C-alpha positions in Angstrom: -13.1 -18.6 8.4 -9.9 -18.1 6.5 -6.6 -19.1 8.0 -4.4 -16.5 6.3 -0.6 -16.5 6.1 0.8 -13.3 4.6 4.3 -13.4 3.3 5.8 -9.9 3.1 9.2 -8.2 2.5 11.0 -5.5 4.4 8.5 -3.1 6.1 10.7 -0.1 5.4 10.8 -0.6 1.7 8.1 -3.0 0.5 5.2 -0.8 -0.7 3.5 -3.8 -2.3 3.6 -5.7 1.0 2.3 -2.7 2.9 -1.0 -2.7 0.9 -2.6 -6.0 2.0 -1.0 -5.9 5.4 -2.5 -2.5 6.4 -5.9 -3.6 5.0 -6.0 -6.9 6.9 -4.7 -5.3 10.1 -7.1 -2.3 9.9 -10.1 -4.5 9.3 -9.2 -7.0 12.1 -8.8 -9.9 9.7 -6.7 -12.5 11.4 -3.5 -13.5 9.6 0.0 -14.9 10.4 2.8 -12.6 9.2 5.8 -14.2 7.5 8.5 -11.6 6.9 11.2 -12.6 4.4 13.5 -9.7 3.7 14.8 -8.8 0.2 18.4 -7.7 1.1 19.9 -9.4 -1.8 20.6 -7.8 -5.2 17.8 -9.7 -6.9 15.4 -10.2 -4.0 15.8 -13.4 -2.0 16.2 -17.0 -3.2 13.9 -18.0 -0.3 11.0 -16.5 -2.1 10.9 -19.5 -4.3 9.5 -21.6 -1.5 6.2 -19.7 -1.4 6.0 -17.3 -4.3 5.2 -18.3 -7.9 6.4 -14.9 -9.1 9.5 -14.7 -6.8 8.0 -11.5 -5.4 6.1 -10.5 -2.3 3.4 -10.2 -1.0 1.9 -13.7 -1.2 -1.2 -14.8 0.7 -1.7 -18.5 1.6 -5.2 -19.7 2.6 -4.8 -23.4 3.2 -3.8 -24.9 -0.1 -4.6 -21.8 -2.0 -1.8 -19.3 -3.0 -2.7 -15.8 -4.0 0.1 -13.5 -5.2 0.0 -9.8 -6.2 -1.2 -7.1 -3.8 -4.5 -6.2 -5.6 -5.5 -9.9 -6.1 -4.9 -10.4 -2.3 -7.1 -7.5 -1.5 -9.9 -8.6 -3.8 -9.7 -12.1 -2.3 -9.9 -10.8 1.2 -12.9 -8.7 0.2 -14.6 -11.8 -1.1 -13.8 -13.9 2.0 -14.9 -11.2 4.4 -17.7 -9.2 2.8 -18.8 -7.9 6.2 -15.5 -6.1 6.6 -16.3 -3.4 4.0 -13.1 -3.7 1.9 -15.3 -2.7 -1.0 -18.1 -0.1 -1.0 -21.6 -1.4 -0.8 -22.9 0.7 -3.6 -22.2 -0.9 -7.1 -21.1 2.4 -8.7 -18.8 3.2 -5.8 -17.4 -0.4 -6.0 -16.6 0.1 -9.6 -14.9 3.4 -8.9 -12.9 2.0 -6.0 -11.7 -0.8 -8.3 -10.9 1.7 -11.0 -8.7 3.9 -8.9 -7.1 0.9 -7.3 -6.3 -0.6 -10.7 -4.9 2.8 -11.9 -2.5 2.8 -8.9 -1.6 -0.8 -9.5 -0.6 -0.3 -13.2 0.4 3.3 -13.4 2.5 6.1 -11.9 5.8 4.5 -12.9 7.7 7.8 -12.8 6.8 8.3 -9.1 7.6 4.7 -8.2 11.0 4.8 -9.9 12.1 8.2 -8.6 10.6 7.9 -5.1 10.7 4.4 -3.6 9.0 3.9 -0.3 11.5 4.4 2.5 10.1 5.1 5.9 13.5 5.4 7.6 14.6 8.2 5.2 14.9 11.7 6.6 12.0 13.9 5.4 13.3 16.4 2.9 12.4 18.0 -0.4 13.4 15.9 -3.4 13.7 17.6 -6.8 11.6 15.7 -9.3 11.0 15.8 -13.0 7.9 16.7 -14.9 6.8 13.1 -15.2 6.8 12.7 -11.4 5.0 16.0 -11.0 2.3 14.8 -13.5 1.9 11.6 -11.4 1.5 13.6 -8.2 -1.0 15.9 -9.9 -3.1 13.0 -11.1 -3.1 11.3 -7.7 -4.1 14.5 -6.0 -7.0 14.8 -8.4 -8.1 11.2 -7.5 -8.0 12.0 -3.8 -9.8 15.3 -4.2 -12.6 13.7 -6.3 -13.1 10.7 -4.0 -12.9 12.6 -0.7 -15.2 15.3 -1.9 -17.8 12.7 -3.0 -17.5 10.5 0.1 -16.9 13.1 2.8 -13.9 11.1 4.1 -12.0 10.3 6.2 -11.0 7.7 3.6 -11.4 7.7 -0.1 -14.9 6.0 0.0 -15.8 7.0 3.5 -14.7 3.8 5.3 -11.4 2.2 4.6 -11.4 0.1 1.4 -9.0 -1.6 -0.9 -8.4 1.8 -2.5 -6.9 3.2 0.7 -4.7 0.2 1.0 -3.4 0.7 -2.6 -2.6 4.4 -2.0 -1.1 4.0 1.5 2.5 3.7 0.2 2.0 6.8 -1.9 1.0 8.8 1.1 4.3 7.6 2.7 6.2 8.7 -0.4 4.6 12.1 -0.6 5.5 12.7 3.0 9.1 11.4 2.8 10.1 13.4 -0.3 7.8 16.4 0.5 6.2 16.1 -3.0 3.2 18.3 -2.2 1.7 20.7 0.4 -1.8 20.3 -1.1 -4.5 20.4 1.7 -6.1 17.2 0.4 -2.8 15.4 1.0 -2.6 16.8 4.6 -6.2 15.6 5.2 -5.6 12.1 3.8 -2.2 11.7 5.4 -3.7 12.5 8.8 -6.5 9.9 8.3 -4.1 7.1 7.2 -1.3 7.7 9.6 -3.8 8.0 12.4 -4.7 4.4 12.1 -3.3 1.8 14.5 -2.4 -0.4 11.6 -0.2 2.3 9.9 1.5 3.1 13.2 2.3 -0.5 13.9 3.8 -1.1 10.5 5.9 2.1 10.6 7.2 1.3 14.1 8.5 -2.0 12.8 9.9 -0.4 9.7 11.9 2.1 11.7 13.5 -0.7 13.7 14.8 -2.6 10.6 18.5 -2.6 9.8 18.4 -4.1 6.3 19.8 -1.7 3.6 18.7 -2.0 0.0 20.9 0.3 -2.1 18.5 0.5 -5.0 15.7 1.9 -2.8 17.9 4.6 -1.3 17.6 7.8 -3.3 
């Protein structure tokens, strides 16, 4: 049995922290939360004590340190194979990993223009063609996955892919980036989870202000 400690940043802003947190919480995998806010211009010097990359999230399991959201999710899937963080079918596992990796390494225009900010008032944000292209590609992924699986999550049950796309669902809602029915469907599924609601409730209570993440 793993004895996980999960180091995260501000819940209002830290999309990378949100990913492993919602997965562990939704799958009832026990962990101790360690929130270290990044309300400094260059993060927080305290990250040095636990993070090799000086970034969050970081997972500690005894003497082992795992950093990077996707690496943490993959490690949790290995530690708890019965929790279904990856699909059972080999082809679907490969597809879940592919869409997760695409989220991990891509969509820079969307990330830069629309940082996660759960406290921000919902309103339409004018975005450029690069952001629109990112939105279109993400909607295609969701349509393909949900059509194949039948939902409610991308591969039927909640997997690492849903954890990777959760912050994007938040961004789409905050900045009103689409009215596509697949977004409405997927938004309802993710925001309907107890894990999402718990994270968001904490995010809305935070008072830290990070100027670079305020559009």
